[in-house]
Steps between C-alpha positions, in 0.01 A plus 500: 500500500620847422633659815306814427176301502573358843436846652135389545580209738848545634518599871646829592644632829186695551207257532240779475642612172504149366132451601414824318670375186315169513172690558561715194585197294180319599293811463623543140423138428145539639444809279613299191300198608191721546531632145546146365192362679292789395585457134437121520155554654409798280598319177238239585240755589527690172564197276142512371541821306664475158661751254621457146880469423625404150142405412466257790310535828724509799404495873577816699690268732794516263545865590557436871626140515852570353566728809522179705803393297664840558455452875633145511807615310565781748456261793722233335772763444504621863358220713572197293290227322379342817313813609359543156368143499331554835332814362381308194347227715343762726338656191366157402355450847335835509336434161364171624368666818323775292354245269347314797371823656348628177332157449351528849381859427330373184321225690368731781129580436455860387280744694199651322626856565862427398645806316673253257271239346608141468543498126733801506704355785544164321595675174793674685604242753352180354777238507617356168674170580664488157660849535600446866648154446697589187618830658623340819685217322661758257575725792695248709682363194604836360596660834732211593654502147561876541675455838713212384595669170576829687732307739664316210586824321608655824759233562605485140556881485670508841226730635549751215276618223173524691324603176604161346363274777190713537407489128618139431311357802181698444473446127546128553258479789237707313515263211458205730210677676324566172551160337395311816203715575363505146560131448309403811219749443449450129622157415512258803199624698255480202597143453437392859214725628228275363323785318424405142456868406862587571775385269879549505623780281702416189874527488491818290262693728704372805817638346331835426377537849827392664696745278256783569516443876873452504578804281315722747665344803846513339464873429411565871786274604759699300356828632528401865883491506540864627244414774708194605816713527308770690341241728827326585687830552234655728454182700876451553534869598211467749635188676861622499650291216733645237389437146748280298 
């Protein structure tokens, strides 16, 4: 480990000062974790609204979801891959919990004088098993690919060229996310859901949708590099680490 990075955990002669450094480190991690969880949850909430990109409909979730990869890259850079993996699993757990709570809310009988009628509530918060299942599988797969790829490039570059490991890991993980998510949602699920009215999409349409989704995500991934540098620099400055 780089001796500069040990500043977070190494004891000092002044115990109070060391406790303060640890507190700042954990506080910064909590802020980053809060942003990550918020983006994971919000991407599921707004997933039902679509917009057109390159002639194809894309979920509004693709606008927010890439921020999660930015956060895991910042955490991997400063705190290491173990912390990043814990955060990813926490996001998965929170998504499962919210799914259960929303399901309960949908099952609770609605009052006659409810300001929001049952149809409107279900349109907004109604659970779509197909979307949730494919999104969660793609989420776990892509996030762990991102963390492992980032660490691979980090070691290969001897902790230099942050822009390289950020872009290389994010572009790869976003491709994995898109391919896995679209394959489950549009090919595998229609073959096993037992509904004769749903059919798997053809290979040409699948390629068009994947390319459309990935192109948008790739553009956002390339644009987030300055924010990764800023996030790493400000976080290190706050917790008392010198930027490499």
